[in-house]
C-alpha positions, 0 to 999 in steps of 0.5 A: 556359842564361841566364847565357851571355847576357852572353857570347854578346852580347859575343861577337856584338858583337865579331863584329859589328865585325870583320865590318863597319866599323860597330860599334854601342854596347854596354851592360852592368851594371857594379856592383850593390849594395843599400842598408839600406832594400832599394833598389838601385843600378846601374852602367851601363857603355857601349862604343862610342857614336856619338850621331850615327850610332846613337844609343841611344833607350831604356834599360830595366831589367827584373827578375822583378818588372817593369821601367821605362825610364831616364828620362834618361841622358847619355853623356861620350865613347864609353865611360863609365859612368852611375850609377842609383839606384832609384826616382829617375830611372825611369819606374816602380818596378822592384824587384830582390830582393837574395836572388835575381834575373834582372836584364836591360838592354835598350837601342834603337839609332836607325838611319836610323828603325829601332830595333835592340834587344839585351840581357844579363842578370845572374842572381844569388843562390839561382837555379838559373842564378845565376853569382854568390851575392847581395851581403850589406851593403856588397858589390856584384855587379861586373863585371870586365873585366881578363881577359874579362867575368865577374861576381864578388862585390865587397867594396868597391863603387866607384860612379861609378868603372871596377871593380878586383879589390881585394875580389873574390877569394878563395883555392881550394887543394888537391891535383890527382890523376891518373885513378890517383889519384896527386897530379900533381907539378910540373906546370903547369895553368890553370883554365879560366872562361868566356869566357877562362881566368884570366890566370895558371896554376899549378904543383902542388908536389912533393906535387901541392898547389896554391893558386890566387886566383879570383874570388868566384862560382859556378863550374861547369866540366868541363875543366882546362888542362895545360900539357905545355910552354909552347907545348903545352897540353892540355884535360883532363875534369875536374868542377869546382864551387865557390862563392867569397866575397871574402876566403875559402878553399875547399879543393878537391881536382881529379881528374882524368878523362882521362890526361895525355900519356904521359911527362910524368912517372913514376908510382910504382907497385908492381907486386909487389902484382899487384892492379888494378881499373878503370875510376876514376873509375867513372861510367856504371854501378857495374861495377867490374873487377879484375885479380889477377896472383898465385895465390889458390886455397885462399886466402880473399881478400875486396875491401872498399871503404870510403867515405872519408865515411862509413866504411861497408864493402862486402865482395866475396868473390873466388875469380877471378883476374880479374872484375867486381864489381857493386857496390850501387845505393845506392853513392853519389858520393864517394871510396872505399878499395879494399883487397885482403885475402887471409887476412885481411891487407891486400896492396893498397890504392888510392882509386877516385872514384865519380861518378855 
C-alpha cells in the first residue's frame, strides 16, 4: 500500500547507508498546511546533504492534480528545513486538495553525470489509503521523528521549526480482554505503531482498563506486544482500528485473538456451571461448538445468543450435551451475550466476539 512508501524509503535509505559508506541525501514532507484561500504551505526536511559529491539537482512536488518543480532552494548544512508556499517559487500551479490527496515529493541526486531519483509520499483525508485525516483550519499534517517516522494531525503548526508533539496527541482508553472475554488485569502491553512501537508501554489496571496517549492519525494494526517480563515480549494477534484527532478521547476495548502465555495470570472460572462454547472469537465461519457437563435429559434447554448492540436474540434448542450450532448467515460481527437456559432459568452466561 502507498502509505508505506515513506517507511520503505526510510528503510532503504538507512540500509543503503549501512551497506555502503556513501550516504545519499534524503528529503521528505515535514509539514503540510492550508490557508483560508485554499492555498497550501509545505515544509520540506532534508538530511545528509552533500552538495559537493551528491548535489540535489531537482525537487518536484506532485499531487493527484498535477506537479510542479521547486525553482529555487537552499541547503544550510547537512540537515534542515525548506519552506515552500504555493503558488510562489513553483514552476507552475500544483493544486493540493485539503479534503484528500496523494502528495509526493521527488528529487534527483547528481552522481558523475547520472541522475538518481527518489520519492516519498503522503496520503491523507478521505482516501482509502490515508494515514491521517484532512486538516481543519489552524491544523497541519506533521511528520514526527521523535520515536520513528510517522504523520499525525497537529493542532499547533510550527512552520520553519522542527516538529514537536505539542498539539498532536489524543487519549485512547478502554479494557483489554483475553480470548475468553475476561479482563486482563495488571499486565504490561505496548501498542505497535509502524515503523517502530511507541516509546511507551502501559499497564492495565486491576479491572483490566488502560489509558494511552497516541498520535492523531488513522491506525490499522493486527497485533499488540505483551510483556511476560521486561526482557521477554510476545506478539499477540488483535484487530485494532481507530481514528484519533488532536486533544480527543477515543474509547476502544481490545479483544485478543491469541492466548497469553500459560501461567501469566490466573483467570477466575466457575467450573460448576459446566457450560463451554468455542471458538471465541468466532471468525472464519459461524459454527459455534458447545459442551454441557451435566445431564440435560428431560429438561428444556436453550442456548440464547443476544447481540449487545441491537438486543436481537437468537435461540437454539439443545438436545445433546455436546454439539455444533450453525448460526444464521445474517449474524453480524460484534459482541454477543451467550446464555444457557435450563427450564427457563439462566445457569451460565458469557460473552462471544464474532469478527468475520
